[in-house]
C-alpha positions in Angstrom: 119.8 -85.3 -203.7 121.2 -82.0 -205.2 118.8 -79.2 -204.3 117.5 -76.7 -206.8 118.0 -73.7 -204.5 120.5 -72.2 -201.9 119.0 -69.7 -199.7 122.0 -67.5 -198.3 121.2 -65.5 -194.9 124.7 -63.5 -194.1 123.7 -62.3 -190.4 126.3 -60.4 -188.3 125.2 -60.1 -184.8 121.8 -60.7 -185.4 120.5 -64.2 -183.7 117.6 -63.6 -182.4 116.3 -62.9 -185.7 117.6 -66.1 -186.9 114.4 -67.9 -185.8 111.8 -66.0 -187.7 113.5 -67.3 -190.8 113.9 -71.1 -189.1 110.0 -71.0 -188.7 108.9 -69.4 -192.7 111.5 -71.6 -194.1 109.5 -75.1 -192.4 106.4 -73.8 -193.8 107.5 -73.5 -197.3 104.8 -75.3 -199.7 108.4 -76.8 -201.2 111.1 -78.0 -199.7 113.8 -78.1 -203.0 116.2 -76.0 -200.9 119.6 -75.8 -198.4 120.1 -73.1 -196.1 123.2 -71.3 -195.6 124.2 -69.4 -193.1 127.3 -67.1 -193.0 128.7 -65.9 -190.0 130.3 -62.5 -190.2 131.9 -62.7 -187.1 129.3 -62.4 -184.9 130.0 -61.7 -181.0 126.1 -62.6 -180.0 125.0 -66.3 -179.5 124.0 -66.5 -183.1 126.6 -70.0 -183.7 124.5 -71.7 -180.4 121.3 -70.7 -182.2 122.7 -72.0 -185.7 123.7 -74.9 -183.8 120.4 -76.0 -182.3 118.9 -75.2 -186.0 121.1 -78.1 -186.8 120.5 -80.0 -184.2 117.0 -79.6 -184.7 117.4 -81.6 -188.1 113.9 -79.9 -189.5 116.2 -78.4 -192.4 119.1 -78.9 -194.3 121.6 -76.5 -193.3 125.5 -75.6 -193.8 126.8 -72.8 -191.5 130.1 -71.0 -192.3 131.7 -68.7 -189.5 134.6 -66.2 -190.3 136.2 -63.3 -190.1 134.7 -59.7 -189.7 134.0 -58.4 -192.7 131.1 -56.7 -194.0 127.9 -58.8 -196.1 129.5 -58.2 -198.8 132.4 -60.4 -198.0 130.3 -63.3 -196.3 128.1 -63.1 -199.9 131.6 -63.9 -201.6 132.5 -66.4 -198.8 129.1 -68.4 -199.5 129.3 -68.4 -203.1 132.7 -70.3 -202.7 130.4 -73.5 -201.3 127.7 -73.3 -203.3 126.9 -75.7 -205.7 123.0 -75.1 -206.3 121.5 -74.6 -209.6 120.0 -71.1 -207.9 120.8 -68.4 -205.1 118.7 -65.8 -203.1 120.0 -63.5 -200.6 117.8 -63.7 -197.9 118.9 -61.3 -195.1 118.2 -61.8 -191.6 115.8 -58.6 -191.4 113.6 -60.6 -194.1 111.9 -63.8 -194.3 109.8 -65.4 -197.6 106.2 -66.0 -198.0 105.2 -69.7 -197.4 105.1 -70.5 -201.4 108.2 -68.1 -202.2 110.3 -71.3 -203.4 107.8 -73.5 -205.0 107.1 -69.9 -206.8 111.3 -70.0 -208.0 111.0 -73.2 -208.7 107.7 -73.1 -211.1 109.6 -70.1 -213.0 112.7 -71.4 -213.3 110.4 -74.7 -215.3 108.9 -71.7 -217.0 112.3 -70.0 -218.1 115.3 -72.5 -217.6 115.4 -72.5 -222.1 116.0 -68.7 -222.0 119.6 -67.4 -223.5 121.2 -65.1 -221.2 119.3 -65.1 -218.3 121.0 -64.3 -214.9 118.2 -64.8 -212.9 114.7 -64.2 -211.7 113.5 -61.2 -209.7 110.0 -61.2 -207.6 108.3 -58.8 -205.9 109.2 -57.9 -202.1 106.7 -55.8 -199.5 106.2 -54.6 -196.3 105.1 -56.8 -193.3 102.1 -55.1 -193.3 101.4 -55.8 -196.5 102.6 -52.4 -198.4 104.7 -53.3 -201.7 108.3 -51.8 -202.3 108.1 -49.7 -204.9 106.3 -50.1 -208.1 105.5 -53.2 -209.8 106.9 -54.1 -213.3 104.6 -52.1 -216.0 104.5 -56.2 -217.7 106.0 -59.6 -216.7 109.3 -61.1 -218.3 112.1 -60.1 -220.0 114.4 -57.1 -218.5 117.6 -55.7 -218.0 118.5 -54.7 -214.6 120.5 -51.6 -215.0 117.8 -50.2 -218.1 114.4 -50.7 -215.4 115.4 -50.7 -212.0 118.6 -47.9 -211.9 115.9 -45.8 -214.4 112.6 -45.8 -212.3 110.8 -47.5 -214.7 110.6 -50.0 -211.7 111.2 -48.9 -208.2 112.0 -50.0 -205.4 113.2 -53.3 -203.4 113.4 -56.6 -205.0 113.8 -60.0 -204.5 116.2 -61.4 -206.8 117.2 -65.1 -208.0 120.2 -66.2 -209.0 122.0 -68.6 -211.9 124.7 -69.4 -209.3 127.7 -70.1 -211.3 127.0 -66.7 -213.0 126.7 -65.0 -209.5 129.9 -67.0 -208.8 131.5 -65.0 -211.9 130.5 -61.4 -210.5 131.8 -61.6 -206.7 131.6 -57.9 -204.6 135.3 -56.2 -205.1 136.6 -56.5 -201.2 138.5 -53.1 -200.1 141.3 -53.5 -197.8 139.3 -51.8 -194.3 136.3 -51.1 -195.9 132.8 -53.3 -194.7 130.2 -52.0 -197.5 129.8 -52.2 -201.1 126.1 -51.6 -202.3 124.7 -55.1 -203.9 123.6 -52.9 -207.1 127.7 -53.0 -208.2 127.3 -56.9 -208.9 123.8 -56.5 -210.6 124.8 -53.4 -212.5 127.8 -55.6 -214.4 125.7 -58.5 -214.6 123.4 -56.2 -217.0 126.3 -55.6 -219.3 125.9 -59.8 -220.4 122.7 -61.0 -219.0 118.6 -59.9 -218.5 116.5 -61.1 -216.0 113.0 -62.4 -215.7 110.5 -59.6 -213.9 107.3 -61.7 -211.9 105.2 -59.4 -210.2 104.9 -62.0 -207.7 105.5 -61.1 -204.0 107.8 -63.7 -201.9 109.7 -61.4 -200.2 109.1 -59.5 -197.0 111.0 -57.1 -195.5 110.9 -55.0 -192.5 114.2 -53.1 -191.6 116.0 -53.7 -188.4 117.5 -50.9 -186.8 120.8 -50.5 -186.8 120.9 -52.2 -190.1 122.5 -51.5 -193.4 119.6 -49.6 -194.8 119.3 -47.4 -191.9 122.9 -46.3 -191.7 123.7 -46.6 -195.0 125.4 -42.7 -195.6 128.2 -43.6 -192.4 128.7 -47.3 -193.7 129.1 -45.6 -197.7 131.2 -42.8 -196.1 133.6 -45.4 -194.5 133.9 -47.9 -197.7 134.9 -45.0 -200.2 136.3 -47.0 -202.6 133.6 -48.9 -202.6 131.6 -46.2 -202.9 133.7 -45.0 -205.8 132.9 -47.9 -207.6 129.3 -48.2 -207.2 128.6 -44.6 -208.4 131.4 -44.9 -211.6 128.8 -48.0 -212.2 125.8 -45.9 -212.1 126.7 -43.1 -214.5 127.5 -45.4 -217.4 125.3 -44.4 -220.4 121.6 -45.7 -220.7 121.1 -45.2 -217.4 118.8 -42.8 -215.9 119.6 -39.5 -216.6 119.1 -38.1 -213.2 120.7 -41.0 -211.8 123.8 -40.7 -214.0 124.0 -36.6 -212.2 123.4 -37.0 -209.0 126.3 -40.1 -209.5 128.6 -38.3 -211.0 128.2 -35.7 -208.3 128.9 -38.3 -205.6 131.6 -40.3 -207.2 134.0 -36.9 -207.2 132.7 -36.5 -203.7 133.7 -39.9 -202.5 137.0 -38.6 -204.1 137.4 -36.0 -202.5 137.2 -37.8 -199.2 139.9 -40.3 -200.5 142.4 -37.5 -201.5 142.3 -39.0 -205.3 143.1 -36.1 -206.9 140.5 -35.1 -210.2 143.0 -36.1 -213.1 143.0 -39.7 -211.9 139.2 -39.3 -211.0 138.4 -38.2 -214.3 141.0 -40.3 -216.1 138.9 -43.6 -214.6 135.6 -42.1 -215.1 132.8 -44.0 -217.2 131.3 -39.9 -217.9 134.4 -37.5 -217.8 132.9 -34.4 -218.5 130.4 -35.3 -215.8 132.9 -35.4 -213.4 135.0 -32.7 -214.7 132.0 -30.6 -214.1 130.8 -31.8 -210.7 134.5 -32.0 -209.3 134.1 -27.9 -207.7 130.8 -28.3 -206.1 132.0 -31.6 -205.1 134.8 -30.1 -203.0 132.7 -27.8 -201.0 129.6 -30.6 -200.2 133.2 -32.8 -198.7 134.3 -30.0 -196.8 130.9 -30.6 -195.1 130.9 -33.9 -194.6 134.0 -34.1 -193.1 132.9 -31.3 -190.0 129.5 -33.3 -189.9 130.4 -36.6 -189.6 133.5 -36.0 -188.3 135.6 -37.6 -190.8 
């Protein structure tokens, strides 16, 4: 029988942390899911650990291994093989509450007839119980760009998507780059779709040292085209003005570092006036970063 939910875990050299997820998923009060692990070219014992999970026959698990390309490429790879109605990304440094799948299925059942919805958003907390950011000011329909990029509701969330819609918005992949912000997919979805927000915690996170969040700036500086795309999306009208200003400055700076001329940056920009204004400042910042980070 087809499961409702795919729990997609992209992982790279995090084999020893997968045991925590394995234990939590066994404890789920609702087992209407499959666990898909996409190994992004790990060089540790991830393969052997996952094979032991599969041999235990305690969960429905699908395992794929690909050449290392970054988390976003692992997500894109996994999406090709997903057939369930819903998908949620569960990183190797995350876990769930024991009733997470039950809450997801209940929320889906209550809202499955809503039009132009791409998924559902739940709260995330740290292992000490501290909430990430602020809860939604109200539950129900909301737009990602208008709310979460505009400071109405901030902080990390746990997002569950309709799989078929998610497949329509894969991450851009640029040769030689291994990072692009997860929000790029969600911003693109928000042009056409809303989400349903629930003030219920289902995700638990404590970021690992050396993980994506820990090394975010360096990843962006070594993935300049992905960084430019993200900043350009964040300059769209309707997004919080401070974010638009910061994104314009970073867009220009990343463009300078990529040796993209000002005319092309302005022509490609979603906010050409801001791009023009900030370009002189971006040269100063770009030169400083080149020296500081040995770019």
